[in-house]
C-alpha positions in Angstrom: 0.0 -0.1 0.0 1.1 3.5 -0.9 1.5 6.1 1.8 -1.1 8.7 2.3 -1.9 11.6 4.5 -4.3 10.8 7.4 -2.4 8.2 9.0 -3.2 9.8 12.4 -3.5 6.5 14.6 0.2 5.4 13.5 1.3 8.9 14.6 -0.5 8.0 18.1 1.5 5.2 18.5 4.4 6.0 17.2 5.1 9.3 19.3 2.9 8.5 22.2 0.8 11.4 22.0 -3.0 10.9 22.7 -5.4 11.3 19.6 -7.4 14.1 21.1 -4.0 16.0 21.3 -3.0 16.1 17.8 -3.3 18.7 15.2 -3.7 16.9 12.0 -2.5 19.0 8.9 -1.5 15.7 6.9 -4.7 16.0 4.7 -5.8 18.2 2.1 -9.5 18.0 3.4 -11.4 21.0 4.6 -11.5 20.7 8.3 -15.0 22.2 8.8 -17.4 19.2 7.8 -20.6 19.8 6.1 -23.7 19.0 8.7 -24.8 15.3 8.4 -28.6 15.4 7.3 -30.8 13.0 9.2 -30.4 9.5 7.5 -34.0 7.7 7.4 -34.1 4.1 8.7 -34.8 3.0 5.2 -31.3 4.2 3.8 -29.8 1.5 6.4 -32.5 -1.3 5.9 -33.0 -1.3 2.3 -30.5 -1.8 -0.8 -29.3 1.6 -2.5 -31.4 2.5 -5.4 -30.1 4.7 -8.2 -33.3 6.8 -8.9 -33.0 8.9 -5.6 -32.0 11.9 -6.8 -28.2 11.7 -6.1 -27.0 11.8 -10.0 -29.4 14.5 -10.4 -28.1 16.6 -7.7 -24.4 16.1 -8.8 -25.3 16.9 -12.4 -26.7 20.3 -11.4 -23.6 20.9 -9.3 -21.0 19.7 -11.8 -22.9 21.1 -14.6 -22.9 17.9 -16.8 -25.6 15.7 -18.2 -24.2 12.5 -17.1 -21.8 11.1 -14.4 -21.2 7.9 -12.4 -21.0 8.0 -8.5 -18.2 6.1 -7.1 -16.8 4.8 -3.9 -14.3 7.8 -3.7 -12.4 8.9 -6.8 -9.8 6.2 -5.7 -12.2 3.4 -7.0 -12.3 4.9 -10.5 -8.4 5.5 -10.3 -7.7 1.7 -10.0 -10.9 0.7 -12.3 -10.2 2.7 -15.3 -6.8 1.1 -16.0 -8.5 -2.1 -16.6 -10.7 -0.7 -19.5 -7.9 -0.4 -21.9 -5.5 -2.7 -23.6 -2.1 -2.3 -21.9 -0.2 0.8 -23.7 2.0 4.1 -22.7 0.5 6.3 -20.3 2.1 9.5 -19.2 1.6 11.1 -15.6 2.2 14.7 -15.0 4.4 14.2 -11.6 5.0 14.7 -9.1 1.2 14.2 -8.1 -1.3 11.9 -6.3 0.9 8.7 -6.5 -2.2 6.2 -6.9 -2.5 7.1 -10.5 0.8 5.8 -11.9 0.5 2.8 -9.5 -2.7 1.8 -10.9 -1.6 2.0 -14.5 1.4 -0.1 -13.8 -0.7 -2.7 -11.9 -2.9 -3.1 -14.9 0.3 -3.8 -17.2 0.5 -0.3 -18.8 4.2 1.4 -19.4 4.1 4.4 -17.4 6.2 7.6 -18.2 6.3 10.2 -15.2 6.5 13.6 -17.0 6.9 17.3 -16.0 4.4 19.7 -17.7 7.5 21.1 -19.9 8.0 17.3 -21.4 4.1 16.8 -22.1 4.3 18.3 -25.6 7.5 16.4 -26.9 6.0 13.0 -25.5 2.0 13.2 -26.3 2.1 11.7 -29.6 3.5 8.6 -28.3 1.1 8.2 -25.3 -2.3 6.7 -25.4 -3.2 8.2 -21.8 -2.1 11.3 -20.2 -3.0 11.6 -16.5 -3.1 15.3 -14.9 -4.1 15.9 -11.6 -5.7 19.6 -11.6 -4.9 21.6 -9.1 -2.0 19.2 -8.6 -1.6 17.4 -5.5 0.6 18.2 -3.7 2.3 21.2 -5.6 -1.0 22.9 -6.0 0.1 23.6 -9.7 -3.1 24.8 -12.1 -3.1 24.1 -15.8 -5.6 26.1 -17.7 -8.5 24.4 -19.4 -7.1 25.7 -22.9 -3.9 23.8 -22.7 -5.9 20.6 -21.4 -8.4 20.8 -23.9 -5.7 21.0 -26.6 -3.9 18.1 -25.3 -7.1 16.3 -25.5 -7.8 17.0 -28.9 -4.3 15.6 -29.9 -5.0 12.5 -27.8 -8.5 11.9 -29.1 -7.6 12.0 -32.8 -5.7 8.7 -32.0 -8.4 6.9 -29.6 -6.5 8.3 -26.7 -7.6 9.3 -23.1 -7.1 12.5 -21.1 -7.8 11.6 -17.4 -8.0 14.9 -15.3 -8.3 14.5 -11.8 -10.1 17.6 -10.3 -10.2 16.2 -6.7 -9.2 19.8 -5.3 -11.1 21.7 -7.9 -14.3 22.7 -5.9 -12.9 25.7 -4.3 -11.9 27.0 -7.8 -14.9 25.8 -10.1 -14.1 28.2 -12.8 -11.1 26.6 -13.9 -12.9 23.2 -14.2 -13.4 21.3 -17.5 -16.1 19.3 -16.4 -18.4 20.9 -18.9 -16.5 19.5 -21.6 -16.5 15.7 -20.2 -18.9 14.4 -22.9 -16.2 14.8 -25.4 -14.9 11.2 -26.6 -11.7 10.2 -24.6 -11.9 13.1 -21.8 -12.6 11.9 -18.5 -12.8 13.9 -15.2 -12.5 12.8 -11.7 -14.2 14.9 -8.8 -13.8 14.1 -5.1 -16.4 14.7 -2.6 -15.0 14.2 0.8 -12.2 17.1 0.4 -14.5 20.0 -0.2 -17.2 18.8 1.8 -14.9 17.9 4.7 -16.4 14.2 4.8 -13.9 12.2 3.2 -15.0 9.0 5.5 -18.3 8.5 3.5 -16.1 7.4 0.5 -17.9 9.2 -2.5 -16.5 10.7 -5.8 -17.7 11.0 -9.4 -16.7 10.3 -12.9 -17.5 12.5 -15.7 -17.2 11.2 -19.2 -19.1 10.2 -22.2 -22.0 7.8 -21.5 -20.6 4.7 -23.2 -17.5 4.8 -21.1 -19.5 5.4 -17.9 -21.2 2.2 -18.8 -18.1 0.2 -19.2 -16.8 1.5 -15.9 -20.2 0.6 -14.0 -19.9 -2.9 -15.4 -16.5 -3.1 -13.9 -17.5 -1.9 -10.6 -20.6 -3.7 -10.1 -23.9 -2.8 -8.5 -24.5 -1.2 -5.2 -21.1 0.9 -5.1 -22.5 3.8 -2.9 -24.2 3.1 0.3 -27.7 4.3 0.8 -26.9 6.7 3.7 -24.1 7.9 1.8 -26.4 8.7 -1.2 -28.7 10.7 0.8 -26.0 12.7 2.7 -24.4 13.6 -0.7 -27.4 14.7 -2.5 -28.1 17.0 0.6 -24.7 18.5 0.5 -24.4 19.0 -3.2 -27.9 20.8 -3.3 -26.8 23.4 -0.5 -25.5 26.0 -2.6 -25.5 28.6 0.2 -22.9 26.3 2.2 -20.6 25.9 -1.1 -20.1 29.7 -1.4 -19.4 29.8 2.4 -16.7 26.8 2.3 -15.1 28.5 -0.6 -14.8 31.8 1.1 -13.7 30.2 4.2 -11.0 27.9 2.6 -9.7 30.8 0.8 -9.0 33.0 3.8 -7.6 30.0 5.8 -5.0 29.3 3.0 -3.9 32.5 2.8 -3.4 32.9 6.4 -1.5 29.6 6.3 0.7 30.7 3.7 1.5 34.0 5.8 2.3 32.1 8.9 4.8 29.8 6.9 6.1 32.6 5.2 6.6 34.7 8.4 8.6 31.6 9.8 10.8 31.8 6.8 9.0 28.9 4.7 7.4 30.6 2.0 5.4 28.0 0.1 6.3 26.8 -3.3 2.7 26.2 -4.3 -0.8 26.1 -2.9 -4.5 25.6 -3.5 -7.2 26.6 -1.1 -6.9 23.3 0.9 -3.1 23.1 1.5 0.3 25.0 1.2 3.2 23.2 -0.4 6.8 23.7 0.8 9.9 22.5 -0.8 12.9 22.5 1.5 16.0 20.4 2.3 14.7 20.7 6.0 11.5 18.6 5.3 12.2 15.7 7.2 13.7 17.6 10.3 10.7 19.9 10.3 8.3 17.0 10.1 9.7 15.5 13.0 10.0 18.4 14.9 6.1 19.0 14.3 5.4 15.3 15.3 7.3 15.5 18.4 4.7 18.5 19.4 1.8 16.6 18.0 1.4 18.3 14.9 1.2 16.0 11.7 2.2 17.5 8.2 2.7 15.3 5.1 6.2 14.5 4.2 7.3 13.8 0.5 10.6 12.5 -0.7 10.4 13.4 -4.4 11.2 16.1 -4.1 12.0 16.7 -0.4 8.7 18.5 0.7 6.0 19.1 3.1 2.3 19.7 2.6 0.3 21.5 5.3 -3.4 21.3 5.3 -6.0 23.9 6.7 -5.8 24.6 10.8 -9.6 24.6 11.6 -9.8 27.5 14.3 -7.4 30.3 15.8 -6.1 28.2 18.4 -5.1 25.7 15.7 -3.2 28.5 13.7 -1.6 29.9 16.9 -0.2 26.5 17.6 1.4 26.0 14.5 2.8 29.5 14.5 4.3 28.9 17.9 5.6 25.5 16.6 7.3 27.2 13.4 8.8 29.6 15.9 10.2 27.5 18.0 11.9 25.5 15.2 13.4 28.5 13.8 14.9 29.5 17.0 16.4 26.2 17.6 18.3 26.4 14.2 21.9 27.4 13.9 
């Protein structure tokens, strides 16, 4: 299994700090979960049904005509590579590591590329995978560039797979509206923006025929009844969407200011995290962990990702720890 953020229980055991005393900034998940609606008993007692309104609510939210709910976008990341014969897949890297891993496991040749290398290699690829905004760097690629790459791939029957897991905060940059084009697949995550990662819900936006093939691959009842009701309620709450967008943007900007003020100006960001490349990543990660603050460590390149603190006390705690770290440095 690959490493991911959110491994709080492991940190509890490793550092001997009780769970309630941790400040977990290791995942790019909004720290303000949406309110859970009342879940009727029938949602627990009956098999899920697909005509309950979830798909319609999601189509309105993402502004598309068809989509497929999945048990978190991770389910699609693992299943989509099995819908193509083994070929050559480019993955814009660094990014969420499960993408490259999923294609390799399905027998494809994976070439990890920088953005500058894409144009050179694109005509030799069967699939190009882009995380936009990127996780963990926060880099955002414009819709015009993505659609140009898609057009070149589609001429040869290729795919452009765009993972928009962190796009909800900046929906104006999404290419979801173009997902009906053959060979264009857009993944959307529910849990990050809505702060409800534990419900395991995501959506695949693509041409209807591909969605049908993917649904057959995944099988029936992939989304639980309670999750379907919860997801529908959250997707329809447009007032809360705007509140979450504003709150995340303000928190991300403040987080960047705190890091910069401590001498660690971020190298990338989105409205759900800040990304820092530093040779001190390992030492800083360990220093924070010993004080009950968990951040995400990456090795290629050496870097850290900081999720959003939820409240004033959490911001102050992070700022104090960073100040203590800088004072200890020679």
